[in-house]
N, C-alpha and C positions, 0 to 999 in steps of 0.2 A: 410403497412409500419409503423414502430414505429416512432412516432413524438418526437423528443428530443430537450430539451432546456438546455443550459449551463449558469449557473450563476457563475461569476468570470472567464469569457471566455478569458481574456487577460493575465492572469498569466501563469506560466509554466504548472501547473496542468490543467488549463482550455484549453489552446491551445493544450495540449497533447490529451485530449479527443476529441476536435474538429477534430484534424488530424485523429484520429481513426474512428470517426463517419462518416467522409466524405468518407471513404473507405469501410464502412460497407454496405453490399448488402440489408439489411432490415431496414435501418434507413433514415429518412428525418430530417435534422437539420433545426429547424424552428425559433429559437430565440437565440441570444447571448446577455448576460447581463453583465455589469461590472460597476465599479465606476469611471473608468478612460477611456480616449479615446472615450468618448460618441460621437456618430454620425459618427465616421469614419468606413469605410468598413474594415472588418477583414483582407483582403488581402493587404490593405494599411499599416496596422500596422505590419503584418507579410507577406512580399512579397513572401515567399515560397508557400503561398496558392493561388497565382495568377492562374486563370483559374480553381480553385477548389471551392472557396467560396468567395463571396463578400457581405455577409450579414453585415448590419451595427451593431455596438455595441450600445445597448440601455441602458438607465437608467432603474432601477428597477421599477420606477413608470410610465414609458412610457406606454400608452395604447397598443401600438404595442407589448410590452413585455408580455402582458397578453394572448397571443395566446395559444390556447389549446395544451397541450403536454401530451404524455403518460409517459414520464420519464424525470425527471429533475436531472441534475448533479450539485451539489452545490460545486464548486471548490473554496471554500472560507476559510478564517482563522476561528479559533475557535470563537464561539459566534454568528456567522451569521446564520448558518443552524438551530440552535435551535429556533431562533426567527421566521424564515420564514417557518419552516416545517409545522406547523398546517395549514396555508393557502394553501401551495402547496398540501398537502395531501387532503385537502377539495375539490380540483378540480378533484380528482380522479387519479392524476398522482402518479407514484411511484418516490421515492426520493433516490438518492445515494449521501451521504454527505462525503466529503473528510476529514473533520476535526475530532477532538476528541469529538465533540458534541454528537455523537450517537455510539461511540465505546463501551459504557458501558450501562448496562441494568437496573441499579438501581441508585437512587439518591446518595446512599452511595458510590458506586464505582466511580460515576462521581465526587463526592466531593473529593475523594482521588486523582484522576487524576488532577483536576483543581487546587487543593492546591499545587501540585508539580510544576506547571508552573506559579503560582502566579496569577491565574484568580479567579473571583468570583466563589466560589464552589457551588452556588445555580443554578441549571439548570433552564433555562427559560421555558422549556416545559416538566416538570417531568411526565405529564400524558402520554407522548409518550414512556417513558423508560419502557422496558419490551415488547413492541410491535416491537422494533427495533432488527435487527440482525447484528452481527459482520460479516463483509463481507470478510472473508477469505474463499473463495469458497471451497478450498481443505478440510477444516475441517467442514464447515457448509453448505454443498451443499443443503441438503434437506430443511433447514430453509430458505436459500436465495431464493430458488425456489418459495416460497409462500409469501415472505416478501413484504411489502409496503414501508418499510423504512430500508435502509442499511447504516451502518456506515463503510465506507471504512477503512481498517487498515492502520496504520502508516508504512512508508517504512522500517525502521529498524525492526519493529515488524514482518513484512512479512519475512524478511530474517532469523531472529532468530527462529521464531516459526516453519517455514517450515524445518529449519535445525535440530531442536531438537525434533520435534513432534514424529517421529517414535521410537526413542530411549526411550523417556519419556513414551510413551504409552505402550511399551513393558517391562518397568521396568528395562531397561538395565543400567540406570544411576541414581546416587543418586540425589534426587530432591532438596537437599539443597547444595549450593555451585557451581552451574553451572556458567560458565564464558562466556560472550559474548563480544568479542573484535572486534569492528565494525569500518570500514572505509568508508567514503562517499565522493562523489564529490561535487563541489561547487554549483551545481544546486539544491542540497538538501536544501539550504538556501532560495530558492525562487527567484523571479524576483526583489523584492524590493531592492533598492540600500543600500549597507552597506559598510562602510569603510574597514571592515575586509575581504571583498571579492573583493576589487579592485585588478586588476592584479598584481601590485607590492607587495601587501600584501599577495597574495595567491600563486604566482609562487614560486616554490621551498620551500614551507612552509608546514609543517604538524604540527597539534596540536590537543590535546585532549580538549574536552569541556563538559560542564554540568556534571562535576564530582560529584557534590553534589546530582545529581539525574535526570536522563533523563525521560521525560514523557512516552516514549514507554515501559519502564520497566513494567508499570501497565498492559499493554496489554499482554506482553510476559508471565509474571508470572501467570496471570489469565488463559490464554489459555492452558499453559502447566500444570497448576494445575488441570484443568478440565480433561485433558488426564491422569494425574497421579493419580487422585482421592485423592490427598492430597496437602498440601501447597508446593509450589515451590519458592525457593529464588535464585536469581542470582546476580552476579556482572556484570555490564554493563559499557563498556567504548566506547564512541563515539569519533571518530577522523576524522578530515577534512584533505583530501589529495588533491594535486593539479591536479585533473582531472575534467572534466565537469560533467560526469554522471556515475553512477554505485555505488553499495554497495558491499563490500566484508566483510563478517562476519565470523570470525574464532571462533568456538564454542567448548567449552571443558566441559566434565563432567566425574566424577569418575565412572568407570564401577562397577556394582554390582556383576558381575561374569566374569570369563575369557571369552573373546570373540575375535574372529578373524575378520579380515577385510571382509572375505568371509561371515561370519555370519551377519555382519552389512549390507553388500550389499544386502543380501537376505531379511533382515528385511525391509530395506528402499524401495527396489523395490516392495515388496509385499504391503507395506503401501500405496504407491503412484501408484499402478497399474492402477487405474482408473482416474489418474490426468495427463492430457496430457501436462501440462506445467512444470512438474517436471522431471528433467533429473538427474539420479544418476550415478556417476562415481567412479571408484577406485582411489586409491592414486597415481597411476603411470601415470594417464592421465593429460596432460598439459592443465589446464583449467584456464581461467581468466575472468575478467569482460567484455573484448572485445567480448566474445562469447555469451553474453546475451544483448549486447547494442542494444537498439531500439526494444527489444522483450519483450514478456510477460513470458519468461521462467525463471525458477529458477534452476540453475545448482548446484548440491550438490556433493562435493568431500568428500568421506567417508574414514576415516582411524582410526587405533588404535595405540596408543603409548603403546606397550606391556610392555615396561620397567617400565612405571609409572601406568599401568593399567588404561589408560585414553582414553576416546572417543575423537576424533577430527573431526569436520565437518567444511568444508569451504563452505559457502553459497554465491552464486553470483546472484545478480539481477540488473536490471536497475532501479534506484530509481524513475524515472519518468514514468516507464511502469509497471512492476510487483509491484513496490512500490507505484503506484498512478493510472494513467489513464488506464493502461492495466488491473489492478485488477478491476477497476470500470466498464470497458466494459465487462469483464468476468462475473461480477455480473449481469449486465444488461442482457446479453445473458441467464444466468441461470433463472433470474426472468421472462423472456418472453418465456421460453420454447425452446430456440434455443441451438444448440450445443455450448459449452463453447468456442470453438475455432473460432467461426464465426468472421471474420474480424480481427483476431489476429494471425493466424498461419502463421508465416513467420520467416526466419532465420535472424540472425544478419548480419549486413554489415561488410565485412572483406576486407582489414585490417581496 
């Protein structure tokens, strides 16, 4: 059995991976760590876990929290994982970090990212950069397989990269001027209380935010640039909509040559033929975020605006699953030589 520890276990990302690990046939959950709710059983904090798990939430410095683990999930904000990573890795455990701390493999790339979000641009563990792997399994499966340290991708980045990767890799779209028009549910803001996410402020309200520059743009441009073999530039707009969970990203790019929807479908299906969590649909299929809710699937609707010679992809994910805990478990499965789908292959709940 794989012994798993979760740091930041009481947030949305932490409880998401706890839920998945409890249903995983090859995992034993051995420790839950957080800064709040110390000493309380996890099923007291989250009653839906009654009869599934009653482990107590421990402080990071509690001796009981030092129990041996094979994998540690760091479901924490930026700045935490980079400080704790050296000690975690020194125990022999593998680490999957949810934040932006290890999504970049050079100090320079991290500096660019941190500067965008107003954080200290100096990485606390620069010696680890370069040994870490960007944890989008569909693009970096071989590297993830042997990695000791994985930086889980951002939720918006997952939806945009997966939606554009096949077209960019095939040279079907101009690499400069891509557009990512993205909508997310309120859970994307996390569990921490914020006046902007109180029910009266969120209900029947839609708004764009971080128009000056969203942090996930760094990931998207880098990953697509690697596929294109040249610089990629895009316009990214994040919008909050009054739903709980889900991301819908509508992605546009100018086609480099005449292309039909059938051509694009063939391209996308071939690119993802070995990726069990990517489902590709034509433009006539009625697809929405409901069809990925609670799952690790990414549903891609492929279409061509022939009048404007433009590619249009609609990417659907659950931000708390494929955008967070689901991707983390998919990475863990890959790191430990298990089928990617272990503990993850299930349909959405309908309606």
